[in-house]
A tleap script that builds the chain and sets N, CA, C and O, in Angstrom:
source leaprc.protein.ff14SB
mol = sequence {
  NMET ILE SER VAL ARG GLN LEU LYS ALA ALA
  ARG VAL LEU LEU ALA TRP SER GLN GLY ASP
  LEU ALA GLN ALA SER GLY ILE SER GLU PRO
  THR ILE ALA ARG LEU GLU SER THR ASP GLY
  PRO VAL ARG GLY ARG PRO ASP THR ALA ALA
  ALA LEU VAL GLY ALA LEU VAL LYS ALA GLY
  VAL GLU PHE ILE PRO GLU ASN GLY GLY GLY
  ALA GLY VAL ARG LEU ARG LYS ARG LYS CARG
}
set mol.1.N position { 0.716 11.124 -2.146 }
set mol.1.CA position { -0.362 10.207 -2.509 }
set mol.1.C position { 0.229 9.029 -3.285 }
set mol.1.O position { 1.088 9.215 -4.147 }
set mol.2.N position { -0.230 7.827 -2.976 }
set mol.2.CA position { 0.258 6.648 -3.685 }
set mol.2.C position { -0.783 6.187 -4.694 }
set mol.2.O position { -1.952 6.568 -4.630 }
set mol.3.N position { -0.331 5.365 -5.620 }
set mol.3.CA position { -1.240 4.834 -6.631 }
set mol.3.C position { -1.751 3.465 -6.207 }
set mol.3.O position { -1.188 2.815 -5.326 }
set mol.4.N position { -2.824 3.049 -6.849 }
set mol.4.CA position { -3.382 1.721 -6.604 }
set mol.4.C position { -2.343 0.663 -6.974 }
set mol.4.O position { -2.225 -0.354 -6.290 }
set mol.5.N position { -1.592 0.896 -8.047 }
set mol.5.CA position { -0.566 -0.069 -8.444 }
set mol.5.C position { 0.516 -0.198 -7.384 }
set mol.5.O position { 1.007 -1.300 -7.137 }
set mol.6.N position { 0.898 0.911 -6.752 }
set mol.6.CA position { 1.873 0.845 -5.665 }
set mol.6.C position { 1.301 0.067 -4.483 }
set mol.6.O position { 2.002 -0.735 -3.866 }
set mol.7.N position { 0.044 0.300 -4.174 }
set mol.7.CA position { -0.610 -0.403 -3.075 }
set mol.7.C position { -0.591 -1.912 -3.321 }
set mol.7.O position { -0.229 -2.685 -2.434 }
set mol.8.N position { -0.979 -2.323 -4.518 }
set mol.8.CA position { -0.994 -3.749 -4.853 }
set mol.8.C position { 0.415 -4.330 -4.847 }
set mol.8.O position { 0.630 -5.428 -4.334 }
set mol.9.N position { 1.376 -3.604 -5.412 }
set mol.9.CA position { 2.760 -4.080 -5.448 }
set mol.9.C position { 3.320 -4.247 -4.045 }
set mol.9.O position { 4.053 -5.198 -3.776 }
set mol.10.N position { 2.980 -3.329 -3.154 }
set mol.10.CA position { 3.452 -3.421 -1.771 }
set mol.10.C position { 2.912 -4.683 -1.110 }
set mol.10.O position { 3.640 -5.374 -0.397 }
set mol.11.N position { 1.651 -4.981 -1.341 }
set mol.11.CA position { 1.074 -6.205 -0.773 }
set mol.11.C position { 1.791 -7.438 -1.302 }
set mol.11.O position { 2.070 -8.374 -0.553 }
set mol.12.N position { 2.088 -7.433 -2.607 }
set mol.12.CA position { 2.764 -8.581 -3.222 }
set mol.12.C position { 4.163 -8.759 -2.630 }
set mol.12.O position { 4.572 -9.882 -2.338 }
set mol.13.N position { 4.896 -7.660 -2.452 }
set mol.13.CA position { 6.233 -7.749 -1.872 }
set mol.13.C position { 6.209 -8.387 -0.486 }
set mol.13.O position { 7.139 -9.103 -0.113 }
set mol.14.N position { 5.161 -8.129 0.268 }
set mol.14.CA position { 5.031 -8.684 1.606 }
set mol.14.C position { 4.346 -10.054 1.615 }
set mol.14.O position { 4.249 -10.698 2.659 }
set mol.15.N position { 3.872 -10.492 0.446 }
set mol.15.CA position { 3.093 -11.737 0.327 }
set mol.15.C position { 1.835 -11.660 1.186 }
set mol.15.O position { 1.440 -12.638 1.821 }
set mol.16.N position { 1.207 -10.473 1.195 }
set mol.16.CA position { -0.009 -10.238 1.963 }
set mol.16.C position { -1.235 -10.320 1.065 }
set mol.16.O position { -1.209 -9.882 -0.085 }
set mol.17.N position { -2.291 -10.878 1.596 }
set mol.17.CA position { -3.599 -10.830 0.939 }
set mol.17.C position { -4.278 -9.519 1.333 }
set mol.17.O position { -3.771 -8.768 2.166 }
set mol.18.N position { -5.423 -9.261 0.724 }
set mol.18.CA position { -6.201 -8.100 1.141 }
set mol.18.C position { -6.621 -8.258 2.599 }
set mol.18.O position { -6.693 -7.273 3.334 }
set mol.19.N position { -6.895 -9.481 3.017 }
set mol.19.CA position { -7.262 -9.738 4.408 }
set mol.19.C position { -6.126 -9.424 5.368 }
set mol.19.O position { -6.354 -8.901 6.459 }
set mol.20.N position { -4.899 -9.745 4.960 }
set mol.20.CA position { -3.738 -9.430 5.797 }
set mol.20.C position { -3.602 -7.918 5.970 }
set mol.20.O position { -3.365 -7.428 7.074 }
set mol.21.N position { -3.754 -7.187 4.862 }
set mol.21.CA position { -3.659 -5.734 4.927 }
set mol.21.C position { -4.797 -5.161 5.766 }
set mol.21.O position { -4.595 -4.204 6.514 }
set mol.22.N position { -5.983 -5.736 5.647 }
set mol.22.CA position { -7.121 -5.280 6.455 }
set mol.22.C position { -6.816 -5.442 7.941 }
set mol.22.O position { -7.070 -4.539 8.738 }
set mol.23.N position { -6.276 -6.587 8.301 }
set mol.23.CA position { -5.969 -6.839 9.712 }
set mol.23.C position { -4.885 -5.880 10.212 }
set mol.23.O position { -4.982 -5.369 11.328 }
set mol.24.N position { -3.863 -5.633 9.402 }
set mol.24.CA position { -2.755 -4.775 9.833 }
set mol.24.C position { -3.132 -3.300 9.887 }
set mol.24.O position { -2.580 -2.547 10.690 }
set mol.25.N position { -4.072 -2.881 9.035 }
set mol.25.CA position { -4.403 -1.465 8.925 }
set mol.25.C position { -5.662 -1.049 9.666 }
set mol.25.O position { -5.854 0.132 9.955 }
set mol.26.N position { -6.524 -2.018 9.974 }
set mol.26.CA position { -7.803 -1.680 10.585 }
set mol.26.C position { -8.840 -1.196 9.580 }
set mol.26.O position { -9.896 -0.694 9.965 }
set mol.27.N position { -8.541 -1.347 8.288 }
set mol.27.CA position { -9.471 -0.982 7.217 }
set mol.27.C position { -10.143 -2.273 6.740 }
set mol.27.O position { -9.473 -3.298 6.617 }
set mol.28.N position { -11.428 -2.243 6.474 }
set mol.28.CA position { -12.136 -3.472 6.112 }
set mol.28.C position { -11.659 -4.019 4.767 }
set mol.28.O position { -11.265 -3.277 3.867 }
set mol.29.N position { -11.713 -5.347 4.670 }
set mol.29.CA position { -11.316 -6.009 3.427 }
set mol.29.C position { -12.170 -5.559 2.236 }
set mol.29.O position { -11.617 -5.343 1.157 }
set mol.30.N position { -13.497 -5.409 2.384 }
set mol.30.CA position { -14.283 -4.910 1.249 }
set mol.30.C position { -13.850 -3.511 0.795 }
set mol.30.O position { -13.879 -3.214 -0.399 }
set mol.31.N position { -13.452 -2.661 1.727 }
set mol.31.CA position { -12.975 -1.326 1.353 }
set mol.31.C position { -11.676 -1.429 0.561 }
set mol.31.O position { -11.502 -0.737 -0.442 }
set mol.32.N position { -10.774 -2.282 1.005 }
set mol.32.CA position { -9.514 -2.467 0.283 }
set mol.32.C position { -9.788 -3.012 -1.112 }
set mol.32.O position { -9.193 -2.548 -2.084 }
set mol.33.N position { -10.677 -3.987 -1.221 }
set mol.33.CA position { -11.025 -4.550 -2.532 }
set mol.33.C position { -11.606 -3.468 -3.439 }
set mol.33.O position { -11.286 -3.414 -4.627 }
set mol.34.N position { -12.454 -2.613 -2.886 }
set mol.34.CA position { -13.049 -1.535 -3.685 }
set mol.34.C position { -11.977 -0.562 -4.151 }
set mol.34.O position { -11.966 -0.161 -5.315 }
set mol.35.N position { -11.081 -0.182 -3.258 }
set mol.35.CA position { -10.016 0.753 -3.633 }
set mol.35.C position { -9.106 0.160 -4.704 }
set mol.35.O position { -8.678 0.859 -5.623 }
set mol.36.N position { -8.813 -1.135 -4.581 }
set mol.36.CA position { -7.914 -1.789 -5.526 }
set mol.36.C position { -8.579 -2.133 -6.851 }
set mol.36.O position { -7.898 -2.573 -7.777 }
set mol.37.N position { -9.876 -1.946 -6.964 }
set mol.37.CA position { -10.573 -2.277 -8.209 }
set mol.37.C position { -10.471 -1.165 -9.247 }
set mol.37.O position { -10.946 -1.315 -10.373 }
set mol.38.N position { -9.856 -0.064 -8.871 }
set mol.38.CA position { -9.684 1.050 -9.802 }
set mol.38.C position { -8.211 1.180 -10.167 }
set mol.38.O position { -7.377 0.407 -9.695 }
set mol.39.N position { -7.899 2.151 -11.002 }
set mol.39.CA position { -6.517 2.461 -11.327 }
set mol.39.C position { -6.299 3.939 -11.029 }
set mol.39.O position { -7.258 4.696 -10.882 }
set mol.40.N position { -5.064 4.339 -10.943 }
set mol.40.CA position { -4.767 5.728 -10.634 }
set mol.40.C position { -4.453 5.892 -9.165 }
set mol.40.O position { -4.104 4.923 -8.491 }
set mol.41.N position { -4.576 7.118 -8.658 }
set mol.41.CA position { -4.284 7.343 -7.243 }
set mol.41.C position { -5.304 6.646 -6.347 }
set mol.41.O position { -6.458 6.455 -6.731 }
set mol.42.N position { -4.863 6.270 -5.155 }
set mol.42.CA position { -5.786 5.670 -4.185 }
set mol.42.C position { -6.804 6.735 -3.805 }
set mol.42.O position { -6.453 7.821 -3.343 }
set mol.43.N position { -8.065 6.401 -4.009 }
set mol.43.CA position { -9.138 7.348 -3.713 }
set mol.43.C position { -9.759 7.008 -2.375 }
set mol.43.O position { -9.431 5.993 -1.760 }
set mol.44.N position { -10.638 7.849 -1.943 }
set mol.44.CA position { -11.316 7.613 -0.679 }
set mol.44.C position { -10.875 8.625 0.351 }
set mol.44.O position { -10.267 9.646 0.027 }
set mol.45.N position { -11.188 8.329 1.584 }
set mol.45.CA position { -10.864 9.253 2.673 }
set mol.45.C position { -9.356 9.274 2.924 }
set mol.45.O position { -8.704 8.231 2.879 }
set mol.46.N position { -8.807 10.447 3.186 }
set mol.46.CA position { -7.363 10.543 3.442 }
set mol.46.C position { -6.899 9.673 4.610 }
set mol.46.O position { -5.798 9.125 4.570 }
set mol.47.N position { -7.730 9.540 5.652 }
set mol.47.CA position { -7.308 8.722 6.788 }
set mol.47.C position { -7.282 7.238 6.447 }
set mol.47.O position { -6.533 6.476 7.058 }
set mol.48.N position { -8.099 6.816 5.471 }
set mol.48.CA position { -8.068 5.425 5.014 }
set mol.48.C position { -6.750 5.141 4.309 }
set mol.48.O position { -6.085 4.147 4.603 }
set mol.49.N position { -6.375 6.010 3.382 }
set mol.49.CA position { -5.111 5.841 2.669 }
set mol.49.C position { -3.941 5.889 3.641 }
set mol.49.O position { -2.994 5.113 3.507 }
set mol.50.N position { -3.993 6.782 4.611 }
set mol.50.CA position { -2.914 6.902 5.593 }
set mol.50.C position { -2.783 5.621 6.423 }
set mol.50.O position { -1.666 5.199 6.723 }
set mol.51.N position { -3.889 5.007 6.792 }
set mol.51.CA position { -3.844 3.763 7.566 }
set mol.51.C position { -3.247 2.634 6.745 }
set mol.51.O position { -2.473 1.830 7.266 }
set mol.52.N position { -3.600 2.565 5.462 }
set mol.52.CA position { -3.049 1.533 4.588 }
set mol.52.C position { -1.550 1.714 4.414 }
set mol.52.O position { -0.777 0.768 4.565 }
set mol.53.N position { -1.147 2.935 4.096 }
set mol.53.CA position { 0.275 3.225 3.908 }
set mol.53.C position { 1.041 2.975 5.207 }
set mol.53.O position { 2.124 2.391 5.185 }
set mol.54.N position { 0.494 3.407 6.318 }
set mol.54.CA position { 1.154 3.214 7.607 }
set mol.54.C position { 1.403 1.747 7.918 }
set mol.54.O position { 2.479 1.387 8.398 }
set mol.55.N position { 0.419 0.902 7.650 }
set mol.55.CA position { 0.570 -0.530 7.911 }
set mol.55.C position { 1.641 -1.145 7.014 }
set mol.55.O position { 2.428 -1.981 7.458 }
set mol.56.N position { 1.664 -0.729 5.760 }
set mol.56.CA position { 2.653 -1.270 4.823 }
set mol.56.C position { 4.062 -0.800 5.163 }
set mol.56.O position { 5.013 -1.578 5.092 }
set mol.57.N position { 4.195 0.467 5.531 }
set mol.57.CA position { 5.499 1.005 5.920 }
set mol.57.C position { 5.990 0.303 7.188 }
set mol.57.O position { 7.163 -0.060 7.285 }
set mol.58.N position { 5.104 0.118 8.142 }
set mol.58.CA position { 5.485 -0.566 9.390 }
set mol.58.C position { 5.971 -1.984 9.107 }
set mol.58.O position { 6.832 -2.501 9.819 }
set mol.59.N position { 5.420 -2.613 8.070 }
set mol.59.CA position { 5.804 -3.981 7.705 }
set mol.59.C position { 7.094 -4.037 6.891 }
set mol.59.O position { 7.616 -5.121 6.629 }
set mol.60.N position { 7.615 -2.861 6.486 }
set mol.60.CA position { 8.899 -2.856 5.800 }
set mol.60.C position { 8.904 -2.366 4.370 }
set mol.60.O position { 9.911 -2.516 3.678 }
set mol.61.N position { 7.821 -1.791 3.908 }
set mol.61.CA position { 7.744 -1.276 2.537 }
set mol.61.C position { 8.166 0.188 2.498 }
set mol.61.O position { 7.840 0.960 3.399 }
set mol.62.N position { 8.885 0.558 1.457 }
set mol.62.CA position { 9.190 1.966 1.188 }
set mol.62.C position { 8.485 2.347 -0.103 }
set mol.62.O position { 8.567 1.631 -1.101 }
set mol.63.N position { 7.798 3.471 -0.077 }
set mol.63.CA position { 7.160 3.993 -1.278 }
set mol.63.C position { 8.120 4.969 -1.928 }
set mol.63.O position { 8.626 5.883 -1.276 }
set mol.64.N position { 8.369 4.775 -3.214 }
set mol.64.CA position { 9.310 5.603 -3.956 }
set mol.64.C position { 8.504 6.597 -4.783 }
set mol.64.O position { 7.678 6.191 -5.601 }
set mol.65.N position { 8.732 7.901 -4.581 }
set mol.65.CA position { 7.974 8.898 -5.335 }
set mol.65.C position { 8.423 8.955 -6.795 }
set mol.65.O position { 9.486 8.447 -7.153 }
set mol.66.N position { 7.611 9.567 -7.609 }
set mol.66.CA position { 7.955 9.801 -9.013 }
set mol.66.C position { 9.254 10.595 -9.042 }
set mol.66.O position { 9.357 11.657 -8.427 }
set mol.67.N position { 10.233 10.079 -9.751 }
set mol.67.CA position { 11.530 10.748 -9.817 }
set mol.67.C position { 12.102 10.733 -11.230 }
set mol.67.O position { 13.318 10.782 -11.415 }
set mol.68.N position { 11.243 10.666 -12.198 }
set mol.68.CA position { 11.688 10.591 -13.584 }
set mol.68.C position { 11.706 9.160 -14.091 }
set mol.68.O position { 11.606 8.928 -15.296 }
set mol.69.N position { 11.831 8.197 -13.184 }
set mol.69.CA position { 11.837 6.791 -13.560 }
set mol.69.C position { 10.540 6.102 -13.197 }
set mol.69.O position { 10.380 4.904 -13.432 }
set mol.70.N position { 9.627 6.844 -12.633 }
set mol.70.CA position { 8.341 6.284 -12.239 }
set mol.70.C position { 8.275 6.013 -10.752 }
set mol.70.O position { 9.288 5.718 -10.118 }
set mol.71.N position { 7.098 6.113 -10.209 }
set mol.71.CA position { 6.867 5.810 -8.794 }
set mol.71.C position { 6.956 4.308 -8.592 }
set mol.71.O position { 6.742 3.542 -9.532 }
set mol.72.N position { 7.270 3.880 -7.376 }
set mol.72.CA position { 7.382 2.452 -7.128 }
set mol.72.C position { 7.353 2.119 -5.653 }
set mol.72.O position { 7.015 2.954 -4.814 }
set mol.73.N position { 7.711 0.887 -5.354 }
set mol.73.CA position { 7.813 0.395 -3.982 }
set mol.73.C position { 9.005 -0.544 -3.890 }
set mol.73.O position { 9.439 -1.124 -4.885 }
set mol.74.N position { 9.517 -0.680 -2.696 }
set mol.74.CA position { 10.588 -1.658 -2.432 }
set mol.74.C position { 10.545 -2.023 -0.963 }
set mol.74.O position { 9.932 -1.337 -0.146 }
set mol.75.N position { 11.209 -3.117 -0.653 }
set mol.75.CA position { 11.332 -3.505 0.753 }
set mol.75.C position { 12.544 -2.803 1.334 }
set mol.75.O position { 13.582 -2.692 0.681 }
set mol.76.N position { 12.409 -2.333 2.556 }
set mol.76.CA position { 13.525 -1.717 3.265 }
set mol.76.C position { 14.589 -2.778 3.541 }
set mol.76.O position { 14.275 -3.946 3.771 }
set mol.77.N position { 15.824 -2.359 3.515 }
set mol.77.CA position { 16.897 -3.272 3.913 }
set mol.77.C position { 16.738 -3.585 5.388 }
set mol.77.O position { 16.471 -2.704 6.205 }
set mol.78.N position { 16.904 -4.830 5.702 }
set mol.78.CA position { 16.818 -5.226 7.115 }
set mol.78.C position { 18.155 -4.965 7.775 }
set mol.78.O position { 19.216 -5.221 7.205 }
set mol.79.N position { 18.078 -4.451 8.986 }
set mol.79.CA position { 19.302 -4.186 9.745 }
set mol.79.C position { 19.871 -5.495 10.235 }
set mol.79.O position { 19.133 -6.394 10.638 }
set mol.80.N position { 21.172 -5.600 10.200 }
set mol.80.CA position { 21.831 -6.831 10.663 }
set mol.80.C position { 22.148 -6.777 12.099 }
set mol.80.O position { 22.703 -7.730 12.645 }
savepdb mol mol.pdb
quit
């Protein structure tokens, strides 16, 4: 499960708006805005979170699990 902060950070890394994420994931922009208006883990239906994460991963984001240094996100290295 990812956090709302990870979701927002992933969008920022990609320079995506909520509308961009909506288009890439098939989840409505109002739903994304509602999910991002809270803090903590991304709430809602599991398939909604999976669609959001899937779109971000496909675009090049890696979600980093809690490993003692905190959960986070980063961009995948591009292959040369």
